N, C-alpha and C positions, 0 to 999 in steps of 0.2 A: 825653691829658694828662699821665698820671702817666710815661709814654713819655718823652713832650717833656722831660720835668723832669730825666728820666735820661738823656738824650743832650743835656744843653744840656753839659755840662761832661766832664772828662775824669773817666776811673774812680776813681781813685787820690783825686780831689777831690770825690768824691762824700761828703755829708753822712754821719751814722749812721744816720739816716731808712730806708734805703736798705736796711737788712739787720733781720733777729729783727721781733719783736711791732710793731715801730715804722715798720714797712713797710707792714704790714696797717691801722694803724691810719689813717697816712696817708693812703692808698688810700680808705677808709672814708671819713675828709673831704672828698675827693674829690670822692667818688661822692655825696654829699648836697649838693654846691655843684650839681654835673649834674642833681639831681633838682629843683631849685627853679626855681617857676611863672614870675617876674616878675623883672624887675631889680631890685624892692626886695628879694625876697627874698633874691636873689644877695648885694646889697649887705650886709645884716644879716647874712646866713650867713658869707660871706667876713670880717667884723669876728672874728665869733666862732669862724673855723678859724684863723686869725690870733693868738688872743688862746689859744687852745689850745697853737699851736705852740709859742708864746714860754713859755710855763708849762713846755712838754717839753725848753727850753733849745734849741730850734730856732730861734735868728735870722736865724743865714743862711738857710735854708729863707724864712722869712718874708717878709724884706726880699727876694728873688728873685722869690717868687709874687706878693708884692703889685705887686710894678712891672711885670711881666710881663703879670700876669695876671689882676689885681684892678683895675686901672683902663684907663678908655677908650686905644683904641678896640677893644681884646681881652677885656674881661672879658662879652662877648656871647657865651660857650658853654655858658649852661645847656639845657637841652634843648627850653623851649619860646622860643626866644630870636629865631627867625624871623616867629613868630605864624603861619607858614602849616604845615599839615597835609603829612607826608611830607619837609619840608624840614630836616632834622636840622643842628645848627654840625658840622663835619666838615673837614677839611683835605687830604681825599683827593683834589678838585679840582688842589691848588696840589701834592700828591705825583704826579698822574698828568701833570702840567705838566712839574715835574721830569725823570720818566723819561721824556717824550717829548723835551725838548730833551738829556738824557744819549743817547739813542737814535740821533737823526738828526745831532745834530753830534758825536756820536762825540768827546764828550769828557767830562769829567766836571766838570760847572756846572751850581748849582742856580740856577736861574732868582729874581728877587727878584717878591716878590707887586707890586709897582708896575709894574715891568717887565711882568707878564701883562696887567696891567689897562689900562696904557695902550696899548699896541699889537697885543693880539692880542685882547682879552676882547670889547670893543665889535663886530669882526667877527667874532667865532661868532656872537653876538648877532642882528647881521645877517643873517647867513648862515640861522637859525635860524627867523627873522620870514619871510625870502621863499620858502624853503620850506616854510611851514608850512600845511597844510590840512585842519586841526580844532583847534578852540580849545584852549587850555594846560589840561592837568591836572595838577595837583599827585601822582597817586595814580592809578592802574589795578584796580579792584577785582578780588580774586581771591577763594581757597576762605578761609573764618577760620580760623584754626590750632587744631586739638583742645585743645591747651594752655589757650587763652585760655577755650570754653567750658566746660571743666571748672573752671577758676579762677572763672569766672562761676558754676558751679552748686553751689559750695561756699557761695557770701553767704546770709545768712537777707534777704532781700527785706523783710522788716517791720521788723526789727531794724537792719541795715544802711542802709539808704537813707531818704533822707528828700524829698522835694517841698518846695522852701521860698520864696518865700510857696506858699502851695496852688493849683494850676492854672496855674503861670508856666511850666512847664514848664522849671522850673533844678531839678536835682536833687544833693542831697552825700550821698557816699557814704564810706562809712570804708573806711581803707589796710588792706592785709590784714593787717598786724601787727597792729592795733586792733580785729577781728572783735569785733561785741559790745558796745563800748562805745558807751553810748547817742549817738543827734547829737542835740544843742541847741540853743538861737538863739543862745547864749553862745560856741561852739565855730564857729558859722557866722561871727557877726561876727569871733572872733578870724582865723577864717582869710581874710575877705574884707580884712580892715583890712593883713594881711602883704602882698597883692598891689599896696597903691596907695600905700605909704606904708612908709620907713624903721624900724623901730622902735627905741626907745629898748633898752639894752645892759644898762642897771640890771638886776640881779639876772636875768639872763638866760645861760644856761647851752646849748650846742650840742645836749644830750639834750634839755631843756624846750623850745627848738627846733623840734626835730623833732617832739617830743611835739604841743605847742600849735598848730603852723602847718604842719606837714606831716602832719598825721594825716589828710585828709580830700581827694577829690576831690570836681571839679565838671563833670558833665552836662549840658548845654545841648542842648535840640530845637533842629534848627535846620528852616529854609525849605528850599526848592530855591532853586537848584542848591547840593546841599551836596558835599565832598571824596569821603566816602567810600561804603563801601555803604550804611549808614544814617546818618537823618538826623539823626546826634549829634556833639558833639563833647566832646570830656576834655582835661583840662591835666593828665593825667599822659605821661609819657614815651613810653609802648608807643604811645598814641595818635600821637603825634606823629614815630615812627616807622614805622608800620604803616596807620595814619590806622583804625585799629579795635581794643578793648579789650575788657578781660573787665569793666571797669566800665559800658561802654554795652551790653554782652550782657543784663548781671544788670538794669540799666535798662527794659530790653525786657521783660523777664520780670515787673516789676514794673508795667507797663503792660498788660501781658496777649498782647502780641505773639510771645510764645513761651514754650515750656515748657522748659526744661534739662534736666530730670529726662530727658524723653525723649531727648533730643539726646546724651546720654550715656550712655544705655542702650546695654548690651554689644547686637550683632546676635541674632538667634536661629541654633542652629547645627543646620539639617536633615540629622536619621539619615537613612540608607537602613534601607526598609523590610524586615522579616524578624530573623532571628538574626542576630547581630554573624560578621563574617566573619573566620577567625581571622590572625592575621598572617604573612606570606609570611615563610617561614626563608632564612637567608643561605647564598649560593650554591647558587641555584636556575638551571639552564641556561636561559637567553634563545634566542627562535627565530631565526634567521637574519632578514636584512631580506627580504623578500615572503612569507617564509615564516608560516605562521597554527601556533599552537600548537596541537598533538594535543590532545585530550579524553584524559584519564587513563580505561583502560578499567577499568570496576566489578569487582569481586570477586565471584565468582557466588558464591551462600552452598550447603553443600550440605545436601540433607535426608538426616536416618539416622533410624535409628527412635528414638533418645534424645530426637531436636530438630534444631533447627536450628543449623550448626557458622558 
């Protein structure tokens, strides 16, 4: 989205936010918006971000983004907007359409979104259903990335995870930045309230919003069929990208389904038996193809009256 803001107007007309530290601040704000978990969280966070930008003197930016990206129908670009794991908000399909149009027509045209939806999108859907030989799946299970296993192993499963209510299959887990913070019923209620209703802005800042309402993740045990390799869902950005995340792996360890310490342990290195072999020196002549290297002749020891030389 930050690139879209940059390309929306000529370089000479860019506001001052696109240079220096202010650029990093705005990118951080957009990242928080992208990581919100529901439309209510997004709406509350958008108002707080707009307020921050106006305090920074970026009224032009606040007006532009509010009109283009904070209002329907183009305000659903947070990571969990689709509600379908593996399907994240992206403009790649539009860019692919534009690239194909320019390649086939040999002219520099950019197709309108409504043109694509009205003329070709229904044809693509019909073609897919006609040639469909297996059920639609949002994700193909693969190897779990090693970095997710290491992140999950860093959690203290007794302090950072809480099943609430007990035996409900619903788990709340601390975000990585607040590991060790006690999970209480009050924190859970605050978090759940932010998912289902828009919050009041009185006395609320962007920093306090992130600390109070985005410091937990919710992992839910699923019944088959389930989209990912494990029967769990999570509301984090990583789950909606890869349908597996470190929070799910940590919950699996809490349930006794896996031992992450064994998963991240380094593989043993088997050494050769006997005395360690000396390293081969440089510039050693190698035998030609098909020839075997001749063994070195051992020097015979000479026996003298004084001893062995």
